[in-house]
Every structure is written in structure tokens, then in C-alpha cells.
N, CA, C and O atoms as CSV, one atom per row, in Angstrom:
chain,resi,resn,atom,element,x,y,z
A,1,UNK,N,N,0.822,-1.196,0.000
A,1,UNK,CA,C,0.000,0.000,0.000
A,1,UNK,C,C,0.861,1.252,0.000
A,1,UNK,O,O,0.576,2.212,-0.716
A,2,UNK,N,N,1.904,1.238,0.797
A,2,UNK,CA,C,2.767,2.409,0.858
A,2,UNK,C,C,3.423,2.689,-0.487
A,2,UNK,O,O,3.621,3.846,-0.858
A,3,UNK,N,N,3.760,1.621,-1.219
A,3,UNK,CA,C,4.371,1.799,-2.530
A,3,UNK,C,C,3.411,2.491,-3.498
A,3,UNK,O,O,3.813,3.382,-4.247
A,4,UNK,N,N,2.152,2.081,-3.479
A,4,UNK,CA,C,1.162,2.697,-4.373
A,4,UNK,C,C,0.940,4.150,-3.991
A,4,UNK,O,O,0.877,5.013,-4.867
A,5,UNK,N,N,0.822,4.434,-2.708
A,5,UNK,CA,C,0.656,5.820,-2.260
A,5,UNK,C,C,1.846,6.667,-2.695
A,5,UNK,O,O,1.677,7.803,-3.136
A,6,UNK,N,N,3.031,6.120,-2.572
A,6,UNK,CA,C,4.235,6.839,-2.972
A,6,UNK,C,C,4.237,7.110,-4.467
A,6,UNK,O,O,4.579,8.209,-4.904
A,7,UNK,N,N,3.859,6.117,-5.243
A,7,UNK,CA,C,3.815,6.299,-6.708
A,7,UNK,C,C,2.826,7.379,-7.116
A,7,UNK,O,O,3.081,8.134,-8.054
A,8,UNK,N,N,1.700,7.457,-6.420
A,8,UNK,CA,C,0.710,8.492,-6.739
A,8,UNK,C,C,1.278,9.899,-6.546
A,8,UNK,O,O,0.937,10.819,-7.290
A,9,UNK,N,N,2.131,10.059,-5.561
A,9,UNK,CA,C,2.670,11.391,-5.267
A,9,UNK,C,C,3.945,11.699,-6.033
A,9,UNK,O,O,4.318,12.864,-6.167
A,10,UNK,N,N,4.624,10.665,-6.540
A,10,UNK,CA,C,5.902,10.914,-7.202
A,10,UNK,C,C,5.887,10.670,-8.710
A,10,UNK,O,O,6.858,10.996,-9.393
A,11,UNK,N,N,4.820,10.111,-9.231
A,11,UNK,CA,C,4.791,9.816,-10.668
A,11,UNK,C,C,4.690,11.102,-11.476
A,11,UNK,O,O,4.308,12.155,-10.965
A,12,UNK,N,N,5.038,10.986,-12.733
A,12,UNK,CA,C,4.915,12.122,-13.651
A,12,UNK,C,C,3.437,12.502,-13.748
A,12,UNK,O,O,2.568,11.632,-13.704
A,13,UNK,N,N,3.154,13.791,-13.879
A,13,UNK,CA,C,1.744,14.230,-13.934
A,13,UNK,C,C,0.917,13.517,-15.003
A,13,UNK,O,O,-0.270,13.263,-14.799
A,14,UNK,N,N,1.522,13.198,-16.118
A,14,UNK,CA,C,0.773,12.520,-17.183
A,14,UNK,C,C,0.506,11.047,-16.871
A,14,UNK,O,O,-0.337,10.426,-17.519
A,15,UNK,N,N,1.211,10.479,-15.890
A,15,UNK,CA,C,0.995,9.090,-15.497
A,15,UNK,C,C,-0.034,8.950,-14.377
A,15,UNK,O,O,-0.581,7.867,-14.172
A,16,UNK,N,N,-0.297,10.024,-13.660
A,16,UNK,CA,C,-1.213,9.962,-12.524
A,16,UNK,C,C,-2.599,9.453,-12.905
A,16,UNK,O,O,-3.127,8.595,-12.197
A,17,UNK,N,N,-3.225,9.936,-13.994
A,17,UNK,CA,C,-4.578,9.436,-14.317
A,17,UNK,C,C,-4.625,7.933,-14.560
A,17,UNK,O,O,-5.592,7.278,-14.172
A,18,UNK,N,N,-3.595,7.374,-15.198
A,18,UNK,CA,C,-3.577,5.932,-15.449
A,18,UNK,C,C,-3.467,5.150,-14.143
A,18,UNK,O,O,-4.142,4.136,-13.967
A,19,UNK,N,N,-2.623,5.615,-13.234
A,19,UNK,CA,C,-2.455,4.940,-11.953
A,19,UNK,C,C,-3.709,5.070,-11.090
A,19,UNK,O,O,-4.152,4.095,-10.483
A,20,UNK,N,N,-4.275,6.266,-11.037
A,20,UNK,CA,C,-5.493,6.482,-10.252
A,20,UNK,C,C,-6.651,5.666,-10.814
A,20,UNK,O,O,-7.419,5.076,-10.054
A,21,UNK,N,N,-6.782,5.629,-12.128
A,21,UNK,CA,C,-7.863,4.852,-12.748
A,21,UNK,C,C,-7.679,3.364,-12.489
A,21,UNK,O,O,-8.662,2.647,-12.304
A,22,UNK,N,N,-6.448,2.891,-12.474
A,22,UNK,CA,C,-6.178,1.492,-12.156
A,22,UNK,C,C,-6.709,1.173,-10.754
A,22,UNK,O,O,-7.340,0.137,-10.542
A,23,UNK,N,N,-6.449,2.065,-9.810
A,23,UNK,CA,C,-6.953,1.876,-8.447
A,23,UNK,C,C,-8.484,1.869,-8.456
A,23,UNK,O,O,-9.108,1.020,-7.819
A,24,UNK,N,N,-9.077,2.803,-9.168
A,24,UNK,CA,C,-10.538,2.906,-9.223
A,24,UNK,C,C,-11.178,1.684,-9.889
A,24,UNK,O,O,-12.305,1.318,-9.555
A,25,UNK,N,N,-10.472,1.058,-10.818
A,25,UNK,CA,C,-10.984,-0.144,-11.486
A,25,UNK,C,C,-10.818,-1.393,-10.642
A,25,UNK,O,O,-11.716,-2.232,-10.583
A,26,UNK,N,N,-9.677,-1.517,-9.993
A,26,UNK,CA,C,-9.298,-2.790,-9.385
A,26,UNK,C,C,-9.577,-2.894,-7.885
A,26,UNK,O,O,-9.820,-3.989,-7.378
A,27,UNK,N,N,-9.545,-1.783,-7.182
A,27,UNK,CA,C,-9.750,-1.828,-5.729
A,27,UNK,C,C,-11.245,-1.883,-5.410
A,27,UNK,O,O,-12.079,-1.431,-6.195
A,28,UNK,N,N,-11.561,-2.440,-4.253
A,28,UNK,CA,C,-12.940,-2.368,-3.788
A,28,UNK,C,C,-13.274,-0.906,-3.544
A,28,UNK,O,O,-12.402,-0.107,-3.203
A,29,UNK,N,N,-14.532,-0.567,-3.721
A,29,UNK,CA,C,-14.972,0.823,-3.604
A,29,UNK,C,C,-14.474,1.463,-2.311
A,29,UNK,O,O,-13.943,2.573,-2.332
A,30,UNK,N,N,-14.643,0.772,-1.191
A,30,UNK,CA,C,-14.238,1.354,0.089
A,30,UNK,C,C,-12.724,1.485,0.226
A,30,UNK,O,O,-12.245,2.285,1.029
A,31,UNK,N,N,-11.973,0.717,-0.539
A,31,UNK,CA,C,-10.510,0.803,-0.473
A,31,UNK,C,C,-9.935,1.914,-1.343
A,31,UNK,O,O,-8.798,2.339,-1.138
A,32,UNK,N,N,-10.705,2.380,-2.302
A,32,UNK,CA,C,-10.233,3.471,-3.164
A,32,UNK,C,C,-9.837,4.675,-2.316
A,32,UNK,O,O,-8.883,5.382,-2.641
A,33,UNK,N,N,-10.571,4.906,-1.233
A,33,UNK,CA,C,-10.373,6.114,-0.419
A,33,UNK,C,C,-9.106,6.073,0.427
A,33,UNK,O,O,-8.717,7.082,1.016
A,34,UNK,N,N,-8.471,4.929,0.486
A,34,UNK,CA,C,-7.163,4.834,1.139
A,34,UNK,C,C,-6.129,5.583,0.293
A,34,UNK,O,O,-5.155,6.123,0.818
A,35,UNK,N,N,-6.354,5.607,-1.022
A,35,UNK,CA,C,-5.385,6.166,-1.963
A,35,UNK,C,C,-5.793,7.508,-2.564
A,35,UNK,O,O,-4.945,8.354,-2.848
A,36,UNK,N,N,-7.085,7.695,-2.752
A,36,UNK,CA,C,-7.574,8.872,-3.471
A,36,UNK,C,C,-8.637,9.595,-2.653
A,36,UNK,O,O,-9.285,9.001,-1.792
A,37,UNK,N,N,-8.807,10.880,-2.933
A,37,UNK,CA,C,-9.836,11.681,-2.267
A,37,UNK,C,C,-10.965,11.951,-3.256
A,37,UNK,O,O,-10.714,12.145,-4.445
A,38,UNK,N,N,-12.210,11.963,-2.772
A,38,UNK,CA,C,-13.340,12.200,-3.673
A,38,UNK,C,C,-13.220,13.498,-4.480
A,38,UNK,O,O,-13.506,13.512,-5.677
A,39,UNK,N,N,-12.803,14.575,-3.834
A,39,UNK,CA,C,-12.699,15.844,-4.565
A,39,UNK,C,C,-11.603,15.788,-5.625
A,39,UNK,O,O,-11.707,16.447,-6.659
A,40,UNK,N,N,-10.563,15.014,-5.378
A,40,UNK,CA,C,-9.483,14.841,-6.347
A,40,UNK,C,C,-10.001,14.079,-7.571
A,40,UNK,O,O,-9.691,14.435,-8.708
A,41,UNK,N,N,-10.786,13.036,-7.331
A,41,UNK,CA,C,-11.371,12.273,-8.429
A,41,UNK,C,C,-12.306,13.155,-9.244
A,41,UNK,O,O,-12.257,13.148,-10.474
A,42,UNK,N,N,-13.154,13.913,-8.563
A,42,UNK,CA,C,-14.104,14.786,-9.263
A,42,UNK,C,C,-13.374,15.843,-10.085
A,42,UNK,O,O,-13.749,16.116,-11.225
A,43,UNK,N,N,-12.349,16.427,-9.516
A,43,UNK,CA,C,-11.599,17.487,-10.193
A,43,UNK,C,C,-10.895,16.964,-11.441
A,43,UNK,O,O,-10.816,17.663,-12.451
A,44,UNK,N,N,-10.394,15.761,-11.373
A,44,UNK,CA,C,-9.579,15.227,-12.471
A,44,UNK,C,C,-10.299,14.147,-13.278
A,44,UNK,O,O,-9.670,13.405,-14.033
A,45,UNK,N,N,-11.630,14.063,-13.113
A,45,UNK,CA,C,-12.373,13.006,-13.790
A,45,UNK,C,C,-12.259,13.087,-15.300
A,45,UNK,O,O,-12.291,12.059,-15.977
A,46,UNK,N,N,-12.127,14.272,-15.831
A,46,UNK,CA,C,-11.960,14.423,-17.277
A,46,UNK,C,C,-10.743,13.674,-17.801
A,46,UNK,O,O,-10.758,13.173,-18.925
A,47,UNK,N,N,-9.707,13.596,-17.008
A,47,UNK,CA,C,-8.500,12.844,-17.376
A,47,UNK,C,C,-8.659,11.355,-17.080
A,47,UNK,O,O,-8.175,10.508,-17.831
A,48,UNK,N,N,-9.337,11.049,-15.986
A,48,UNK,CA,C,-9.457,9.670,-15.513
A,48,UNK,C,C,-10.387,8.815,-16.363
A,48,UNK,O,O,-10.132,7.628,-16.565
A,49,UNK,N,N,-11.448,9.406,-16.851
A,49,UNK,CA,C,-12.519,8.624,-17.474
A,49,UNK,C,C,-12.054,7.778,-18.658
A,49,UNK,O,O,-12.650,6.740,-18.945
A,50,UNK,N,N,-11.016,8.202,-19.337
A,50,UNK,CA,C,-10.529,7.463,-20.499
A,50,UNK,C,C,-9.845,6.148,-20.119
A,50,UNK,O,O,-9.660,5.276,-20.968
A,51,UNK,N,N,-9.473,6.006,-18.857
A,51,UNK,CA,C,-8.742,4.828,-18.397
A,51,UNK,C,C,-9.586,3.905,-17.511
A,51,UNK,O,O,-9.073,2.918,-16.985
A,52,UNK,N,N,-10.866,4.218,-17.343
A,52,UNK,CA,C,-11.705,3.461,-16.414
A,52,UNK,C,C,-12.382,2.236,-17.019
A,52,UNK,O,O,-12.886,1.384,-16.288
A,53,UNK,N,N,-12.396,2.142,-18.315
A,53,UNK,CA,C,-13.013,0.977,-18.950
A,53,UNK,C,C,-14.464,0.813,-18.538
A,53,UNK,O,O,-15.229,1.778,-18.525
A,54,UNK,N,N,-14.844,-0.436,-18.195
A,54,UNK,CA,C,-16.235,-0.734,-17.826
A,54,UNK,C,C,-16.673,-0.049,-16.545
A,54,UNK,O,O,-17.872,0.044,-16.283
A,55,UNK,N,N,-15.748,0.427,-15.749
A,55,UNK,CA,C,-16.078,1.100,-14.486
A,55,UNK,C,C,-16.441,2.574,-14.686
A,55,UNK,O,O,-16.843,3.248,-13.739
A,56,UNK,N,N,-16.302,3.062,-15.891
A,56,UNK,CA,C,-16.571,4.481,-16.155
A,56,UNK,C,C,-17.992,4.872,-15.768
A,56,UNK,O,O,-18.187,5.874,-15.080
A,57,UNK,N,N,-18.975,4.106,-16.193
A,57,UNK,CA,C,-20.366,4.436,-15.887
A,57,UNK,C,C,-20.623,4.413,-14.388
A,57,UNK,O,O,-21.363,5.253,-13.876
A,58,UNK,N,N,-20.030,3.475,-13.685
A,58,UNK,CA,C,-20.170,3.399,-12.235
A,58,UNK,C,C,-19.667,4.687,-11.592
A,58,UNK,O,O,-20.359,5.278,-10.762
A,59,UNK,N,N,-18.471,5.124,-11.968
A,59,UNK,CA,C,-17.893,6.322,-11.374
A,59,UNK,C,C,-18.638,7.584,-11.792
A,59,UNK,O,O,-18.733,8.524,-11.003
A,60,UNK,N,N,-19.168,7.629,-13.009
A,60,UNK,CA,C,-19.989,8.771,-13.416
A,60,UNK,C,C,-21.240,8.846,-12.543
A,60,UNK,O,O,-21.646,9.927,-12.118
A,61,UNK,N,N,-21.842,7.698,-12.284
A,61,UNK,CA,C,-23.025,7.649,-11.427
A,61,UNK,C,C,-22.687,8.116,-10.010
A,61,UNK,O,O,-23.388,8.961,-9.452
A,62,UNK,N,N,-21.629,7.578,-9.434
A,62,UNK,CA,C,-21.225,7.948,-8.069
A,62,UNK,C,C,-20.978,9.446,-7.975
A,62,UNK,O,O,-21.481,10.098,-7.060
A,63,UNK,N,N,-20.222,9.991,-8.895
A,63,UNK,CA,C,-19.923,11.427,-8.856
A,63,UNK,C,C,-21.184,12.261,-9.057
A,63,UNK,O,O,-21.346,13.307,-8.427
A,64,UNK,N,N,-22.070,11.805,-9.925
A,64,UNK,CA,C,-23.326,12.515,-10.141
A,64,UNK,C,C,-24.183,12.571,-8.883
A,64,UNK,O,O,-24.730,13.619,-8.540
A,65,UNK,N,N,-24.295,11.453,-8.211
A,65,UNK,CA,C,-25.075,11.399,-6.963
A,65,UNK,C,C,-24.434,12.292,-5.908
A,65,UNK,O,O,-25.135,13.030,-5.216
A,66,UNK,N,N,-23.131,12.234,-5.780
A,66,UNK,CA,C,-22.447,13.075,-4.787
A,66,UNK,C,C,-22.645,14.551,-5.081
A,66,UNK,O,O,-22.790,15.358,-4.162
A,67,UNK,N,N,-22.651,14.910,-6.378
A,67,UNK,CA,C,-22.910,16.315,-6.743
A,67,UNK,C,C,-24.335,16.707,-6.335
A,67,UNK,O,O,-24.554,17.772,-5.758
A,68,UNK,N,N,-25.301,15.827,-6.646
A,68,UNK,CA,C,-26.696,16.103,-6.299
A,68,UNK,C,C,-26.885,16.266,-4.792
A,68,UNK,O,O,-27.682,17.091,-4.345
A,69,UNK,N,N,-26.159,15.487,-4.025
A,69,UNK,CA,C,-26.268,15.541,-2.574
A,69,UNK,C,C,-25.435,16.642,-1.945
A,69,UNK,O,O,-25.463,16.841,-0.731
A,70,UNK,N,N,-24.696,17.355,-2.780
A,70,UNK,CA,C,-23.862,18.443,-2.273
A,70,UNK,C,C,-22.594,17.975,-1.586
A,70,UNK,O,O,-21.981,18.731,-0.832
A,71,UNK,N,N,-22.200,16.752,-1.834
A,71,UNK,CA,C,-20.989,16.208,-1.222
A,71,UNK,C,C,-19.731,16.665,-1.939
A,71,UNK,O,O,-18.638,16.617,-1.375
A,72,UNK,N,N,-19.881,17.110,-3.184
A,72,UNK,CA,C,-18.735,17.587,-3.968
A,72,UNK,C,C,-18.992,18.988,-4.450
A,72,UNK,O,O,-18.148,19.572,-5.129
């Protein structure tokens, strides 16, 4: 876990969306928050969405609901 957290903070800016999207695709929903913050995902979703594959619709739904609820 520490290695992944370190990579998120030290990787090249153009590599961050691929690494973050990998976490969003592969980790359990509740584990994503160990590595990423909701506002960070929302802010950079335009970059992330291209790397989410089948999980893209799930994350669009989650972010949409959070926006509606005023969480973001």
C-alpha cells in the first residue's frame, strides 16, 4: 500500500490518471479512499474517465449522486 501511495505522489503528472484509474478499477470501492480523495477524483475526472473501462459508468453515477447531494 505504501508503494502505491508513494507512486501516486511521485509519478509524472501525465501518469497519474492511469495509476489512479487502475486503483478505481481494481480496488474495492471502500478501499479506493485509502489512496484517493473524492474531490481529487471529481476534479480530475476528465482525465481519468478514459482509463476506467467498464467502471466508467459506475464512477460517473457515483460522482453525479455526490454532486446532487452536495458532497462535492
